N, C-alpha and C positions, 0 to 999 in steps of 0.2 A: 575823943580818944578811944572811948569804949567801943563806939560804933566802928571805927577804923580797925581796931584790934579784932572785933568780932568778924568782920568781913574777911580780914586776912586769915583768920582761923578757918573760916569756911573754905576759903581757897586752898589752904594747906591740907585740910581734911580730905578734900577731893583729889589731892595730889596733882592739881593742874598747874601749880606755880613752881614746884620743885620736883626734879626727877630723882633726887637722892632719897633713899629710905630713911625713916625716922627710927630712933631707938624706942624701946618700950616706954621709957619715962617721957620722952618727947611726945609720943603718940597719946599717952595718958593725959598730958598737960593740954594738948590740942583739943582732945575730946572734952575736957572740962571747960575750957574757954568757949568752945562752940556751944556746949550745953547751956552754960550760964547766959551766953548772949541770946540764944533762942528763947530761953525762959523769960528774959527781960523784954524780948521783942517778938512775941508770938505772932504778930501780924506778918512776919516774914514767912512763916509756915503757911499761913492762909494765902498769901500772895503766890507762893510756890505751887500750892495745890490748885489754885485758880488757873495759873499759867499752864500747868500740866494738863488740866481738863480742856483748856482752850486748844492746846496743841493736839490733843487726842481728837477733838472734833475736826480741826482743819485737816489732819492726816486722813481720818476716816472718810470724811466727805470727799476730799480731793482724790483719793485713790478709788472711790466708788461712785464718782459723779454721774457717769452715764446711767448706772443702775438706779440711782436715787432720783435723778431728774428726767430721764428719758428712756425708761424701760418700755418695751413694746406693749406689755399688758397693763401698764399703769395708766389709770384714767387721768385726764387733764381737762381743766376748764379755764375760762378767762381768755386772755390773749395768748393763743397757742404759739405765736411766733415771738413772744416777749422773751427777753433774756433774764429778767428778774423773776425768780421762782420762789414760791412759798410751798413747802412740802409738809403735809400733815400725816402723821402716823395716828391711826384711830381705830376704835372698835365700836361696833354698832350697839353693844350693850353697856357702853361707858356713858354714864350720865353727864360727865364733864364734857365729853365730845359732843353730845346732843346740844349742850348749851352754847357751844362754839359756832353752831350753824349761822345764826343771825349776824354774829360778829364777822364771820368770813364773807357773808353776802355783802355786808357794809363795806368791807375792805375792797372787794372786787368792784363794787359800784364806784368807788372813788378812784381806784388805781387801774386805769385801762391798760397800763403797761406791765401788768403782773400775770404770770402764768401760774395757776394753782394746781398742784399735783397731789392726788389722793393715794396715800399708801395704806392699803388694807393691812391692819395689824391685829388680827384676832387673838387676843391673849386671854379672853374670858371663857375658854373652853370650846366644846364641840359645837354648840349652837352659834357661837361667834364665827367659828370656822365655816359653818354652813352658810351663814349670812354673807360673809365675805366672798365665798366661792360663787354664790348666786349673784352677788353684785357685779363681780368681774365678768361672769358669764352674760349678764344683761347687756354688756357692751356689744355683743354679737347681734343684738336686736336694736341697737342705738337708743337704749332707754336707761343708761347708767344713772344719769343725774335724777331722773324722775324716781327711779327705784331707790337710789341713795337717799334722797330727801325724804321719801316716804318711810324708809327704815329709821332714819334719824328722828322723824317726827312722831313715830309710833310710841304709844304708852304701854306700860305693862311689860311683862317678860316675853321675850321672843322664844319661839320654838319652831320646829319645821313647818307645822301647819300654818302658823301665823306668818312666817316668812313667805310661804307660797301664796297665801291669801293676799298679802301686800303686793307680791309680784303680779298676780292676776289683776289686782286693782289698778295697776299702772299700765295694763295692756300687754304684759309679757305672755308669750306662748309658753306655758308651763312645761309641756312635753319637750320642746326644744331647749328650754332653759335647763332642765334636769340633765339632758344629754350633754349640753355645753359645759356644765359644771364639772364634768368628768375629764375635761381637757387637761393633758399633762402641762400645758403652758400655764394654766391657772394655778395648779399645784406648785409649779416652779416659782411663779411670782410670789406666792405666799411664803414659801421657804426662803426666797431671797430677801423678802421684807423682814423676816425674823432675823436673818443674819446681819442685815444692814443695821437694824435697831440695836442688836448686840454690840456691833462695832462702834456705834455712836454712844453707847452707854445708856440707851433708852430702854427702860424696863416698865414703863407705864404709858397710859394714854390720857389726853392727847400729847403729842410732842411735835414741834415745828422746826424744820430746817429752812433757813432763808439764805439765798445767795444768787449769784449770777452764774448762768450756764448757757453756752460755754464760757468758761472763766479765763479769758486770754490775759487779763491784767492781774491775775492771781489775787483778786479781792477776797477778803476774809468772809468765811461763812459764819452764820449765826445759828445757835441751837437754843430753842426755848422749850425746856422740859415742863410738861404740865399745862393745865388750862391757863389762859391769859386773858387780857382784855383788848379792846379795840385799840386803845392808845399805844399799848406796847407793840402790837403787831404793826400798826401804822408807822411808828417810830423806827422799827426794824427795817421795814420796806424803804422808808425815806432815806436811809443811809446809802442807798444805791442810786 
């Protein structure tokens, strides 16, 4: 009886069941019933919050799917024609991102039907921005993955000299790299990634978006904020 009354109160409070206005005393009574019900059943608020976050992710990914999964400057590895996508937002100075490398390699080794998308998300300042710009520019010399892996595997703090040393070590032409880093397309890619992350509610690294693209059947997207493990990523991919 209490549960029914509480649900009815919630319905009344949102004015979705009745069009007629309530008197001040009726409104006060409804508010008390609703308050008391939620205090006794706080899991309702948790469920509502979770549903709201899930809806935010679906809307944000759905309305920006092409930019997330198939932007021209975004590096892609794995099966490039696959429809199952795993997107990672990362920073080269993030220790948690560095630890995800072997897990990602293991995932791609098992799932030949997965397309992995790298979203450069330099949130740790000027050096991170420099590293991401250099990484994106390295695509012009077809050395993105070699450079990416070398940056991720590097130890100690990054700086401009260290970044360029790593670039030279993987065979990049440094003069050309520095010129390509100034490309407006690279600056636009990084700005777009920042806006995408904001829309998804992502404010840290790493973060993963998993889903089908193109999504003709309107299958749900998944967001995994923060570092995770192989089992969690494997389970998320297996849903498709």
